[in-house]
C-alpha positions in Angstrom: 72.2 83.7 75.5 74.4 83.9 78.6 75.1 87.3 80.1 78.8 88.4 80.1 80.6 91.4 81.6 84.1 92.5 80.8 86.7 91.9 83.6 88.4 95.1 84.4 90.6 96.4 81.6 90.8 93.0 79.9 89.1 91.5 76.9 87.8 88.6 79.0 84.1 88.2 79.4 82.7 86.7 82.5 79.3 86.0 84.1 78.1 88.6 86.5 77.9 85.9 89.2 80.5 83.3 89.6 81.0 80.1 91.6 83.3 79.8 94.6 84.7 76.4 95.7 85.9 77.0 99.2 83.6 74.6 101.1 84.6 74.5 104.8 87.6 73.8 107.0 86.6 70.2 107.3 86.7 69.8 103.5 90.1 71.5 103.4 91.6 69.2 106.1 90.0 66.1 104.6 91.2 66.8 101.0 94.6 68.0 101.9 95.6 65.6 104.7 93.4 62.6 104.4 92.9 62.7 100.6 89.1 62.3 101.2 86.7 64.6 99.4 83.3 64.6 101.1 80.3 65.2 98.8 82.6 65.5 95.8 80.0 64.3 93.3 77.4 66.7 94.6 79.9 69.6 94.3 80.9 68.6 90.8 77.2 68.4 89.8 76.8 71.9 91.3 79.6 73.4 89.2 78.2 71.7 86.1 74.7 73.0 86.9 76.2 76.5 87.1 77.9 76.2 83.8 74.7 74.9 82.2 72.9 77.9 83.7 75.3 80.4 82.1 77.9 80.9 84.8 81.4 80.7 83.5 83.5 82.2 86.3 84.9 79.5 88.7 87.1 80.5 91.6 89.4 78.2 93.6 92.8 78.2 95.3 95.7 75.8 95.8 94.9 75.6 99.5 91.2 74.8 99.0 91.9 71.3 97.7 89.3 71.7 95.0 91.4 72.2 91.8 91.2 68.5 90.9 87.5 68.6 91.5 87.1 71.5 89.1 89.1 69.6 86.5 86.5 66.9 86.7 83.5 69.3 86.7 84.6 71.2 83.6 85.3 68.1 81.6 83.3 68.1 78.4 82.6 71.8 78.4 84.2 74.3 75.9 87.3 75.5 77.6 87.2 78.8 75.7 83.8 79.6 77.3 85.1 79.2 80.8 87.0 81.5 83.1 89.0 79.7 85.7 90.6 81.6 88.6 92.9 80.2 91.3 95.1 81.5 94.0 98.6 81.0 95.3 99.3 80.9 99.1 101.7 83.5 100.6 104.3 80.9 101.6 104.8 80.2 97.9 105.4 83.9 96.9 109.1 83.6 96.2 110.2 83.5 92.5 110.8 79.7 92.4 107.9 78.6 94.6 105.3 80.7 92.8 106.3 79.1 89.5 106.1 75.6 91.0 102.7 76.4 92.5 101.5 77.6 89.2 102.6 74.5 87.4 101.0 72.3 90.1 97.7 74.2 89.8 97.8 73.8 86.0 98.2 70.1 86.4 95.5 69.9 89.1 93.1 71.9 86.9 94.0 70.1 83.8 94.6 73.4 82.0 97.3 74.8 79.8 96.6 78.3 81.1 95.0 79.9 84.2 92.7 82.8 83.3 93.2 84.7 86.6 96.1 83.9 89.0 95.6 85.7 92.4 97.8 86.3 95.4 95.7 84.8 98.2 96.9 87.1 101.0 99.7 89.7 101.4 103.0 88.2 102.5 105.0 89.6 105.4 108.2 87.8 104.3 108.5 88.0 100.6 109.0 91.3 98.9 106.1 92.1 96.6 108.5 93.1 93.8 109.9 89.6 93.7 106.4 88.1 93.6 105.1 90.4 91.0 108.2 89.9 88.9 107.5 86.2 88.9 103.8 86.8 88.1 104.8 88.8 85.0 107.1 86.1 83.9 104.2 83.6 84.1 102.1 85.9 81.9 105.0 86.1 79.4 105.2 82.3 79.4 101.5 82.0 78.7 100.9 80.1 82.0 98.5 82.7 83.2 96.4 85.4 81.4 95.7 87.9 84.1 97.1 88.9 87.5 94.8 89.4 90.6 95.1 89.9 94.3 93.0 88.9 97.3 92.5 90.2 100.8 94.8 93.2 100.2 93.8 96.5 101.8 94.1 99.7 99.8 97.7 100.5 100.8 98.8 97.0 100.0 97.0 97.1 96.7 98.8 100.3 95.7 102.1 98.7 96.6 101.3 95.6 94.5 100.3 97.8 91.6 103.6 99.8 91.8 105.6 96.6 91.8 104.4 95.7 88.3 106.4 96.8 85.3 104.6 95.4 82.2 101.1 94.3 83.2 98.3 95.4 85.5 96.3 94.1 88.4 92.8 93.4 86.9 91.0 92.3 90.0 90.9 92.0 93.7 88.9 89.5 95.8 87.4 90.7 99.1 84.9 89.7 101.8 81.9 91.8 100.7 78.2 91.6 101.2 75.1 93.6 102.2 76.2 93.1 105.9 79.9 93.5 105.3 80.4 96.8 103.4 83.6 98.3 104.8 85.4 98.3 101.5 82.8 100.7 100.1 84.7 103.4 102.0 87.9 103.3 100.1 88.6 100.1 98.0 85.4 100.2 96.0 85.8 103.8 94.8 89.5 103.2 94.0 88.7 100.1 92.0 86.0 102.0 90.1 88.4 104.8 89.3 91.1 102.4 88.1 88.8 100.0 86.3 89.7 97.1 88.6 87.1 94.4 89.1 86.1 93.1 92.5 85.3 89.5 93.2 83.1 89.3 96.3 83.4 86.2 98.5 80.9 85.3 101.2 78.3 87.4 99.2 75.5 85.8 101.1 77.0 86.7 104.4 78.3 83.2 105.2 74.7 82.0 105.3 73.4 85.0 107.3 71.6 86.4 104.2 69.9 83.2 103.1 66.1 82.6 103.1 64.5 82.0 106.5 66.8 84.4 108.3 65.9 87.8 106.8 62.9 87.2 104.5 60.6 88.6 107.2 61.7 92.1 106.2 59.0 93.9 104.1 61.5 95.0 101.4 62.2 91.5 100.4 58.5 90.7 99.9 58.1 93.9 97.9 61.1 93.2 95.6 59.9 89.6 95.2 56.5 90.8 94.0 57.8 93.5 91.7 60.4 91.5 90.0 58.6 88.2 89.5 59.0 86.0 92.5 62.7 86.4 93.2 64.1 84.6 96.2 66.1 86.1 99.1 69.4 84.8 97.8 68.6 86.1 94.3 67.8 89.5 95.7 70.9 89.6 97.8 73.1 88.7 94.9 71.3 91.1 92.6 72.2 93.9 94.9 75.8 93.7 93.7 74.7 93.6 90.0 72.2 96.5 90.4 74.6 98.8 92.3 77.9 98.0 90.5 79.0 96.9 87.1 82.5 95.8 88.2 81.7 93.7 91.3 81.2 89.9 90.8 79.8 87.9 93.7 81.1 84.3 93.9 78.8 82.3 96.2 79.8 78.8 97.1 78.8 76.1 94.5 78.0 73.2 96.7 74.4 72.3 95.7 73.0 72.1 92.2 69.7 73.6 93.1 71.3 76.5 95.0 73.6 77.3 92.1 70.7 77.3 89.7 68.9 79.6 92.1 71.9 81.9 92.2 71.9 82.1 88.4 68.4 83.6 88.7 70.0 86.8 90.2 71.2 87.7 86.7 69.2 89.6 84.0 67.2 92.0 86.1 67.9 95.1 88.1 66.6 96.8 91.2 65.8 100.5 91.3 68.0 102.9 93.3 65.1 103.3 95.8 64.9 99.6 96.2 68.7 99.3 96.8 68.6 102.1 99.4 65.6 100.6 101.3 67.3 97.1 101.2 70.5 98.5 102.6 68.8 100.4 105.4 66.7 97.4 106.4 69.9 95.5 107.2 71.8 98.3 109.1 
């Protein structure tokens, strides 16, 4: 049975670990400008391997150039079992443009409804009230289920929350890992108090927390032995799940074997002492 956790205040159930589909700048340029998608079949296989391993949270964005790829990857799976999140770019935050972007993402993804529609970055040009008004209209129209934000600091988050009249922000997506923990000072406590989920991108430190780079630290060997041969990536991802019940890491889904390995971070927990030692070892 797949493990599921409730997203914020919603009734949506998602896997504790998700799959990110931002690959690299080269992919973005190739897919957007040249209409070439390097390693597309491998990426599709990775997403499918994740779904088969119990992961149902898939994150993308209109700017990534991977929405069409996800449409192909989820073909044949039960749509009701999946949770698809995408993001709209700040230049499309006006009322008309955000609705057009949503329609385009729906077509690219092959969906009738987006589960989580996120504002990718704050905009300096479009008033947040206009943007949030359009987001609420999209909810009313059934085009999106939930509203999320990404890369908003706490002050910007509060402003976005105040701009909503009918619905609530259910999640925020932030750069967060064992070696990038700034948001624990203010954003994490705020989200906990307000029952807002956090999607953590670059949870493996953009490759800096992968096997071969930090597995010489004794704590990893100890946790590996105690918890049945867990790998470094599994331990690093499990840190989120053991410490928080509202933070969802979304490591990149680019290789089927890596995604299956990531799924092995679910279903077990480290002790508070192990968490503390792990954190101190990376300070």
